[in-house]
N, C-alpha and C positions, 0 to 999 in steps of 0.2 A: 528279916522283915524290913530292915532299913533299905535294902536294895529295892524291894517291892514298892515302898513308899516313894522313893526317888523316881523309879521307873514310871509309876502311875502319874506322879506330878509332871513328869516330862510329857507323857501322853496327853494329859489335859492341856498343858501349855501348847502343845502342837495342835490340838483340836481347836483351841481358842484362836489360833492364827489362820484357820481355814475359813472360807466364806460359809454362809449358812447352808447352801445346798451340799457342799462337801461334808460339813459336820453331820447333816442329816443322813447322808449315805453311810458314813461310818457308824453312827449311833443306831441306825436302823439295823445294820448287820449285827452289831453287838447285842441289841435287844432280841433279835431272832436267835442268836446263839444262847442267850440267857434262857429263853423259852425252851430251847433244845435240851438244856442241862437239867431241867426239872419241872418247871411250872406248867408248860404246855400239857405234859402228860397228866398232871393233877387236874387241870381244867377239863381235859377230855374224859377222865374218869368220873369227875363230878357230873358232867353232862350225861354220860352214859347211864348213870345211876339216878337220873332225875326225869320226872314226867313233863315238867314245864320249866319256864324261865325262872320262876320264883323258887322252885325246888333246886334248880341249878345254883342259884345264888346262895341258898341256905347251905348246900353242900360245899360251896367254895369257902364260906365262913368257917365251916368245920375244919377244912384243910389248911386254911390260912387265918388263924385266930387274930393276927395283928391287923386284919382288914375287916371292913364291913362293906356290904354291897347293897345299895339302895335302888330299888326299881322306881324310876321316875315316870316312865311311860312305856308302852309296849316296845319301843325302839330306843329307849334311852335309860341309862343308869349311871349312878355315881359310885365310885370306889374311894373309900377313905382308908388311909393307913395311920394308925395311932403312932407308929414310929417308922423310921426308914428301914425297909426290909432288904435293901440292896446289900448284898454281901460285901461289895467293895467299900461301901460306907461303913457298915458295922465292923469291918476289919480295920478301919482307919486308913485305908489306902486311897480313898478319894473323898474330898470335901466340897468339890465344885458342884454348883447346881446344874451345870451342863450335863451331868450324868442322869439327871431327872428326865431328860429327853430320851435317853436309853430306856428308862423305865416305861415311858409312854409307849415306845415301840414294842417293848416286851408285853405289856398288857394287850396291845392291839393284836399281836401274834397269838397270845394265849386265847383270847376270845374268838378270833377268826378260826383257829384250829378246832376249837370246841364246838362252835356254832355253825361253821361252814357258811358264813355270810361276811361281806365286807364290813369292816369295823373302822371307825374313826375315834381316836382318843385325844382328848385335850387336857393338858395339865392345867389345873385350876389353882393349886396351891402346893407349896413344897417346903418341907422342913429345912432343906438346905438353902432355901430362899428366905428363911426366917419365919415361916408360918408354924403354928403349933402342930400341924398334921399335914399329910399329903392328901391331895384330892384330885381325882381324874374324872372327867365327864366322858362317858362311853356312848357312842351312837352306833346302833346296829343297823346294817343295811338289810335289804330284802333278799330272800332266798332266791 
């Protein structure tokens, strides 16, 4: 495990040396890969088993009990995480708040695959940035 901690520390240091567009390109790809690993399929199943957006969000809460999904408007919702659910963080491999941008891309990918609309996700608060919880604002585009 020590090797993995050193390796990820090196990765984060390397990412921190990149300009923001390069960081975003890497973190977007990582977020998409994270979606491929598990979460996108769960979002798609939750959507397939729901009649509307509210039912979809309820089904997501059942699948991801660490999260809550609050419908703010027909095209906007907020996702709260009571604890950081990133496996890299829970395994102690990454502690940098930079990884939260990967989570932002992961959520975007999950919602886009499930709802088939463009999605924009904004990080509002992060445990790794010192907040008591993580919060993301999700804006849904038109079909």
